[in-house]
C-alpha positions in Angstrom: -221.0 66.5 -50.4 -217.9 64.8 -50.6 -217.5 61.9 -48.3 -214.1 62.7 -47.1 -215.2 66.5 -46.4 -218.0 65.3 -44.7 -216.8 62.9 -42.4 -213.8 65.8 -41.5 -217.1 67.9 -40.6 -218.8 65.4 -38.4 -215.7 64.9 -36.6 -215.8 68.4 -35.3 -219.3 68.5 -35.5 -220.0 66.4 -32.3 -216.9 68.5 -30.1 -218.4 71.4 -30.9 -222.1 70.2 -30.0 -221.1 69.2 -26.7 -218.7 72.2 -26.2 -221.7 74.5 -26.9 -224.5 72.8 -24.8 -222.1 72.9 -21.7 -221.3 76.7 -22.1 -225.0 77.2 -22.5 -225.8 75.2 -19.5 -223.4 77.1 -17.8 -224.2 80.7 -19.1 -228.4 80.0 -18.7 -227.4 79.1 -14.9 -225.8 82.5 -14.2 -228.5 84.4 -15.7 -231.1 82.6 -13.6 -228.5 83.3 -10.6 -227.7 86.8 -11.4 -231.4 87.7 -12.9 -230.2 88.5 -16.3 -233.2 89.3 -18.0 -236.3 87.2 -18.5 -236.0 84.3 -16.0 -238.9 82.6 -18.2 -237.0 82.8 -21.3 -233.4 81.7 -19.7 -234.7 78.9 -17.7 -236.1 77.5 -21.2 -232.8 77.9 -22.8 -231.5 76.4 -19.8 -233.1 73.2 -20.4 -233.1 73.1 -23.7 -229.1 73.2 -23.9 -228.9 71.2 -21.1 -230.6 68.4 -22.5 -228.2 67.8 -25.0 -225.2 67.7 -22.3 -227.4 65.2 -20.3 -227.5 63.1 -23.2 -224.3 63.0 -23.7 -223.2 62.5 -20.3 -225.9 59.9 -20.0 -223.5 57.6 -22.4 -220.6 57.7 -20.5 -222.3 57.6 -17.1 -225.0 54.9 -17.8 -224.5 51.7 -19.7 -226.3 52.7 -23.1 -225.8 49.7 -25.6 -228.5 51.4 -28.1 -230.9 54.3 -28.5 -233.9 54.4 -30.4 -233.1 56.0 -34.0 -235.2 59.2 -33.3 -234.2 59.7 -30.0 -238.1 61.1 -29.0 -238.1 62.0 -25.6 -235.1 64.0 -25.3 -236.1 65.6 -29.7 -239.7 66.6 -27.7 -237.9 67.8 -24.8 -235.8 70.1 -26.3 -238.0 71.3 -29.3 -240.9 72.4 -26.5 -238.4 73.9 -24.4 -236.8 76.2 -27.6 -240.7 76.8 -28.5 -241.1 77.9 -25.4 -238.0 80.2 -25.1 -239.0 82.0 -28.3 -243.2 82.0 -27.6 -242.2 83.8 -23.8 -239.6 86.3 -25.4 -241.7 87.1 -28.0 -244.8 87.5 -25.3 -242.7 89.4 -22.8 -241.5 91.9 -25.9 -237.8 91.0 -24.5 -234.8 91.8 -27.0 -232.9 89.2 -26.0 -229.9 86.7 -27.5 -231.5 84.1 -25.3 -234.1 82.4 -27.9 -231.6 82.3 -30.9 -229.3 80.2 -28.3 -232.3 77.8 -27.9 -232.9 77.7 -31.8 -229.0 76.9 -31.8 -229.2 74.2 -29.3 -232.3 72.5 -31.4 -230.8 72.9 -34.6 -227.4 70.9 -33.0 -229.3 68.3 -31.8 -231.5 67.8 -35.3 -228.2 67.6 -37.4 -227.2 65.1 -34.5 -230.2 62.9 -34.7 -230.6 63.3 -38.8 -226.8 64.1 -40.2 -224.0 63.0 -37.5 -225.5 59.7 -36.6 -225.9 58.1 -40.0 -223.2 56.1 -41.6 -225.0 56.0 -45.0 -225.8 53.0 -47.3 -223.7 49.8 -46.6 -225.1 47.5 -48.9 -222.1 47.5 -51.0 -219.8 46.0 -48.0 -218.7 42.8 -47.7 -219.9 41.1 -44.9 -222.8 39.5 -46.0 -225.0 36.8 -44.6 -224.5 33.2 -46.7 -221.1 34.5 -48.0 -217.6 33.9 -46.9 -215.5 35.9 -44.9 -212.8 37.4 -46.9 -209.4 36.6 -45.3 -208.6 39.2 -42.5 -205.3 39.5 -40.2 -205.4 40.8 -36.8 -203.3 40.6 -33.9 -203.7 39.9 -30.1 -203.0 42.6 -27.6 -199.7 41.0 -27.0 -198.7 41.1 -30.6 -198.9 38.3 -31.9 -200.5 37.8 -35.4 -203.6 35.5 -36.6 -205.9 35.4 -39.1 -209.5 34.7 -39.9 -208.7 31.5 -41.3 -207.2 30.4 -38.2 -211.1 30.5 -36.6 -211.9 27.1 -39.0 -214.0 25.0 -37.1 -214.6 27.4 -34.6 -218.2 29.4 -34.3 -217.7 33.3 -33.7 -219.7 36.5 -32.6 -217.4 39.0 -34.0 -218.1 42.9 -33.0 -216.0 45.7 -35.0 -216.3 48.3 -32.3 -214.5 52.0 -32.5 -212.6 51.9 -29.3 -213.1 52.0 -25.6 -213.5 56.1 -25.8 -217.0 54.9 -27.0 -219.3 54.5 -24.7 -222.4 52.6 -26.6 -219.4 50.0 -27.6 -218.2 49.4 -24.2 -221.9 49.3 -23.2 -222.7 47.1 -26.5 -220.2 44.5 -25.1 -221.0 44.7 -21.5 -224.4 43.5 -22.2 -223.2 40.5 -23.6 -222.2 39.2 -19.8 -226.3 38.6 -19.2 -226.1 36.2 -22.4 -223.8 33.6 -20.9 -226.1 31.0 -21.5 -227.1 31.6 -24.8 -223.3 31.9 -26.1 -222.8 28.7 -24.7 -226.0 27.0 -26.4 -224.3 28.1 -30.0 -221.2 27.5 -28.7 -219.8 31.3 -30.1 -216.3 32.7 -29.1 -216.9 36.6 -28.9 -214.3 38.0 -30.9 -214.2 42.0 -30.4 -211.9 44.0 -32.9 -211.0 47.9 -32.6 -207.6 49.4 -34.2 -206.9 51.0 -30.8 -203.8 50.1 -29.4 -202.7 47.1 -28.1 -202.1 48.2 -24.9 -205.6 49.9 -24.9 -207.0 46.6 -25.6 -205.3 45.1 -22.8 -206.6 47.5 -20.4 -210.3 47.6 -21.8 -209.8 43.5 -21.4 -208.8 43.6 -17.9 -211.3 46.7 -17.3 -214.2 44.9 -18.6 -212.8 41.4 -16.8 -214.4 39.3 -19.8 -213.0 36.1 -21.4 -213.6 37.4 -25.1 -210.6 37.8 -27.0 -209.6 41.6 -27.7 -208.3 41.6 -30.9 -206.3 44.6 -32.9 -207.0 45.9 -36.1 -203.9 47.7 -36.8 -204.2 50.6 -39.5 -207.4 49.5 -39.8 -206.7 47.1 -42.9 -209.1 44.5 -42.1 -211.9 47.2 -41.9 -210.6 48.5 -45.0 -210.4 44.9 -46.8 -213.7 44.7 -45.2 -215.1 48.2 -46.3 -216.2 49.0 -43.3 -213.8 52.0 -42.4 -215.0 55.1 -41.6 -212.4 57.8 -42.3 -212.0 60.4 -39.6 -214.9 58.7 -37.3 -213.1 59.5 -34.2 -214.4 63.0 -32.6 -212.2 66.1 -32.6 -209.9 66.1 -29.4 -210.0 62.3 -28.8 -206.4 61.6 -31.0 -204.5 63.5 -27.9 -205.5 60.4 -25.7 -203.7 58.3 -28.5 -206.4 56.7 -30.6 -206.5 57.0 -34.7 -208.7 59.0 -36.4 -209.8 56.6 -38.2 -212.5 53.8 -37.0 -214.5 51.0 -38.3 -218.1 51.0 -38.7 -220.2 49.5 -35.7 -220.6 45.9 -37.3 -221.9 42.9 -35.7 -221.9 39.4 -37.4 -221.9 35.8 -36.7 -219.2 32.8 -38.1 -220.1 29.6 -38.7 -217.6 26.9 -38.4 -216.7 27.1 -42.1 -216.0 31.1 -41.9 -219.4 31.8 -43.5 -221.2 34.6 -42.3 -224.9 33.2 -40.8 -226.1 36.9 -39.4 -224.9 40.3 -40.1 -225.6 43.5 -38.5 -224.4 46.7 -40.5 -226.3 49.2 -38.6 -226.5 52.5 -41.1 -227.0 54.6 -37.5 -224.2 54.3 -35.3 -226.3 54.4 -32.2 -228.5 51.7 -33.3 -226.8 48.3 -32.1 -228.4 45.0 -32.8 -229.9 43.3 -29.4 -228.7 40.2 -28.7 -231.4 38.8 -28.5 -232.4 39.3 -31.5 -229.3 37.8 -32.4 -229.9 34.4 -31.0 -233.6 34.7 -32.1 -232.2 34.9 -35.8 -229.7 31.9 -35.2 -232.5 29.4 -33.7 -234.2 30.1 -37.1 
């Protein structure tokens, strides 16, 4: 499939999956309350769809800086609930669309885990351990221009994140609060880069209350130079909140005083982010 088309499909997919899970959950609860068809079948359907809705709600309500690649707990739960709805419908000889709704929930979830979350092969990108970082130009949230060359003589932990609309990104940043000791040990200045507006970056910095550099990658120019741009990476609907449809792929790296990359994590799954303790362990080696 053409990558541009695939990215556009993904931008619609997530919005549709979340909407579908909420609607089917509500429909299932209604069917159980009014006694619409087999209660066993509808209970299973509701459980299958509700787990998807619960997963996404959890990302926003609880700080989740990363997940497992396969999301085994949710995957097993949705599979079992779907299987039970089909089995019960067959046993009770009930003619109902409910098992089909459960099967669609399972299919959507599997597509999210295996297809939507995949960022593809990232080996050709220009953030490479042992190599000097290409020059990139950014702005602080006051609009002042700066260059990566201005970091000469400094050590930097750099995180390209998608924006404050992304709960995993926000949780990944917030998690660093627990590692102030290690950041001081390695004398690392935390640098957070996103394409969101200067005002959104300023508010994000104030909301998190952390003394880090929140920088703006205007028009994703730095992401383009580094080859980490994810076109149409914004889920459909978020653009009405003022976010750009193109975002950087989640990327974390450490620069030494000479601007050389000494650690890099180019995750191929947007949900799988590096653990700070693993970063520091790698640096100690």
